[in-house]
C-alpha positions, 0 to 999 in steps of 0.5 A: 546456536549450531547451524544446521545447514552445515549437515544438510543436502543443501540442493534445496535450501534457500538463504532468504525467507519472505514473511507476509500473510498476503502473499500471492496468490492473494491479490494484495498489494502488500504481497505483491510489492514484495513479489516484485522486489523478488523479481527485481532480485532475481533470486529464489526465496522461501516464503511464509504466508497465511492460507485462509479458510474464507473467501478471498481474492486471488490472482492466479496469473501473476502467481504463476508468473513468480513461481519460478522464484519460489523455492518453498512455501510454508503454510499456516491455515487460518480463518482469518488474518490475526488482527488483535495483539493476542491472536498475533502472539499466538499466531506467531507461536503456530507459525514458527512451528511451520517454519522451523519445519524446514530444519535450517536457518535462514540468513535473511528474512523480510517482513512488510506491512500491511498486515501488522502480523508479518513484523510480529512473526519476523521478530519472533524468528529474529529472537530465536535466530539471532544471526539472521539479517531482518529487513522490515518494510513499512508500506504506509504509517501504521501508528496514525491513520490518513488524518494523523490520528493514532489509530483506534486499538483495544489490544492490550498485552496480557501475555506476561511472558511476551513482555519479560521476553521483549524487554529482556531483549530491549535491555541487552540492546541498552546495555551494548557499549557498541550502540551509541544511544542518546537515552535507553530505549523504552521498555514495552508495557501492557498498556501499549497499543497494537500499532505502535508495537507494530512500528516500534519492535521492528525499529529496535530489533530489525537490522535494516528498516526500509520506507518507501518515500523520504517523506514516509520516513520523516513523518513515522520517525518524527512523529513516534512518541519515543526519541528513536529517530537517530537510532533508526535513521542509521540502519534505514533505507528509502526504496520506491515501490519496484518497476517491473521490466517491460516484458511483464506488461505483455505476459497477458494480452487484453482484449479490452476494446479501446478506440484510437480515435479518442483520447483514452484515459485510464483510472485504475484503483478504488474511489473512496474517501479523500481520494476523489477525482473532482478535480479531473471532473471539473476539467472536463465538465468545462470542454466544449461538446466537440472535445467531449466527443473525443474523450474517453475515461476508462475506470477499472475499479472495485466500486464501480456501482459507487462511481456510476452514481457519482457521475450520473449528473455530469455532462461528461458521463457519456464519455466515461466508461466503467469497469471492474477491477481487472487482475494484475497482468491485465491492468499492466497490459492495458496501461500500455494501451491507454493514452493518459493514466491518472493517478492522485495523491492522498490529500494530507495538508490539514494533517501532516506537515508533509505527505507520507504517502506514495501511490504504489501504482505510480511505479506500475505507470512508470513502467508502461511507457504511456503519459501519466497525469499526476494530481498531487499535493504540492511537495509529496513524494509524487510531486518529486517525480518528473512527470509529463502532466502534473496538476495539484489538489485544490487547484481546479485551475491546474487540472483544467491547464493540463487537460488542455495541454493534453488536448493540444498535444493529442488533438491539435486539430481541435485545439481551437475549442479550448477557449469556446465554452457557454459556462462562466468560470466562477459558476463551474467553480461554485458548483464543484466546491458545492458537489465536492462537499457533498461527495466527501460526506458520502465517502466520509460516512462510507469510511466511518461505517467500514471502520465501525465494523472492522472495530466491532469484528476486532472487539468480538474476536477478542471476546471470543478468545477470552471466553475460550481461555477461560474455559 
């Protein structure tokens, strides 16, 4: 294919295209991580993103910050991000029309899940422009959920042209004698689910596969239904979430009141499902009243009301300050002002042989200069980091020990109160085991309700599209 760049004025031409539906100003982790990678590379890029005609959260401050790295933004207006396979196939056709309007070929494209449609669009560009170098990044496993169960997908491939096109390209790879394959890569078929294809197609066609931690790569490749681990390993890399330079932590100074007469703990993020802080609450509840009065725990979360109900019966509740979620730049600044930043692993021991998840906010914490208290699952990716304070899931005593160490470090004049409590250890242990069970039940119910409505939405959209196609 002739390279159009040679016939164009190259002053506004960019070599790199970033493909992600949820790019800033949309406030989404996936787009933010890619933005940080752009800032880290210090290189101008073009972006493709969806412009949603619906209520979404925007962060214009961070968007303005990265604007200098953006050469051109390519938009496609949609009422919603496509989540069914037929919708995604149609979306890629519409998106390619907009991308091809730039009238030059990119040397590099990068796509990142979540959401899954980004990889499908990158694939379409790769098939139309074989010389482009495609990097496909995965944030978490797609095919398997938090419980290591195959994600439910009602999507099947009704598009025969799509099937034939992909399988023809797979045959080309299988027939390429320069590629050392133990066995032929299998064809896709009409029964393949959306999430299987969301991993398999990038594995096959991308030039580089990027994972955010070694455990994630091991789980995704070892547990994938097809034997392609060696094929993918040769073109894969592990690259942790980017850490921004310190200057970005002071772009937006927060006026949030922090009293330095206390040890100020901070937790940023949601509090649902498996990732809870009962280990932390357990440790705080056992403290002597004099110590509780010198502690403040600041929550910044999207589910403030849930946490208010959660802590209402705790004696430490008067020391907990619950706030709504803040913008990224304010979060970065606040992280420099708090004494201890709390981050917790997702528990996976009962479901995965190793923990494939790495909290993205750990990278932001690492750049803040503040001390970090990580509540880890043993041998997780976060557990492998050298951090100031570390306790472990399912080990209440380790959280108590870490909190005692923090008090000795930060409030040495009150350390004698650490061994003064009217409560017996076993009483607390039994109480919190019971509390943990009930809280898990509540969180699990909320998760199942959310999953139910997401599935209902996908099914209804799919039915509407089928009806429209039949008209």
